[in-house]
C-alpha positions, 0 to 999 in steps of 0.5 A: 249615714252608714250603708246599712242605715241607708238600706233600712231607710229605703226599706221603710219608705223613708226618703234618704237625705244622702246627696245625689251625685251628678252621675246619678241624675241620668237615672231620672229618665229610667222610670219613664221606660222601665217599671217594677217588672221591666220595660213598660207595656207602652214601649213593648207595644211600640216595639211590637208594632214597629216590628210588624210594620217592618215585616208586613211592609217588607213582604208587601214590597217583595210580593208586588215587586217594589214601591211602584208595584205596591202602588199599582196593587193598591189601585186595583185592590177593590177589583180583586175577586177574593177566592179561597186560595187567595184569601187563605194564602195571604192570611197564612203569610200574615199569620206566619209573620205575626207569629214571628214577631210574637216569638221575637217579643217572647224571647226578649220578655222571657215568656213562652209563645203559649202565654199570648193566647195560642197554646199549640197543645190545645190546637183544634181541641174542644174549645175550638170546636165549641167556638165553631158550633157557636159561630155557625149557630149564631149566623144560622140563628140570625138568618132564621130569625130574619127569614121568619120576619120575611127579610131573607130566603134561600133562592136556589143552589149556586153550586153543582157537581163536585163544587158542592164539596170543594168550595165549602171545604176551600172556604173552611180552610181559608176562614180558618186562616182568617180566624187565626190571623185576625184573632192573634193580631187583635187578641194575642200579643197586643191584648196581653201586653195592653192588659198588663198596663191597663187591665184586661177589660179596658184593653179589650175595649181598646182592641175591639175598637181597633178590630172595628177600625180595621173593618171600617174600610171594607166596601159599603160598610156602615156605622151599624156594621162597625158597631156590631164588629165592636160587639163581636170583638168584646164577645171574642175577648170574653171567650179569651178571658173565660176559656184561657186561650184564643182557640174558642174565638178562632173557631167562632170567627172562622165558622161565622164567616164560613156560614155567611159565605155558605148561605150566600150573604155579604160579609162586612160589605164583601159580596159572597163568591163561590157560595153554596146557596144564592140568597135574597134579602127583602125588607128594611135595612135595619132587619137585613143589613142590606149590602153590608150583610147580617152584620149590620142587622139589628138581629146580630147584637141580639144573637151575640148577646145570647151567645155571651149569656150561654157561654158565661153560664158554662164557662164561669171561671176566668182562665186567662188571669192577666194581672196588671204588672206595670203601668203604661 
């Protein structure tokens, strides 16, 4: 068979009968690692996670002074008071490391940083503020419904003087970094790459489960609270799919958390600190969420469903068109 006829046979899908030399047998492992568009999504995910582990582990050792200091810090982790400064700084460091890992992977894959969900030109733009408004209205509406059902009330101001201005501003900045870090971690490179292998919504379910798993270790968290976090994750994936970027999800995440602290209610089992109002829960746990907070209330899934319906009405097109480029 001539070289030209071999080429025609391959193009027409006919299996060539040319014997394979011993030197060619090594190529049998290649499909395991490389697909039609390059390195398979599963291997890219493993490289990214390994890079994150090295970066996060390294910075943790540096901040605590070595393995012994890290073990001591873990022992006292539950006793640490979360302040706006501590939260903002820690989340900003993690976000910077996350961006670094994503830039490295983007360079290896010849993709722009913006393709992974955070285009800088859209930073704090329209979608971000729509997300902020949606997040604050979602938590405010949940607490209002709880109030009307006699399960929640604001008792008094918890702050006075200049603190009324400083504390909410500090928390707003801190929760912005939380929104950036958690959204880019859960719905940035990992969501993009996983969607390339299994499709957008299967990847969204996987990442929403991962998102909920991260919250499951919060103090006093319950099964109802974890289930709500899954729904949060799916809603934020809807924002990504329809708006084309993570900025709407970042705004929603930040404003929802900020609203919980503003009203003085627990956030995923974490008690509020330096909150504007002191609030009181009364009534059954299914209504109030108890020590976990509104996240574990039956009203939260209803609020999230309403947000999803309204958002889908005004954002009808999929602007984040991830196609399945390869299998896992």
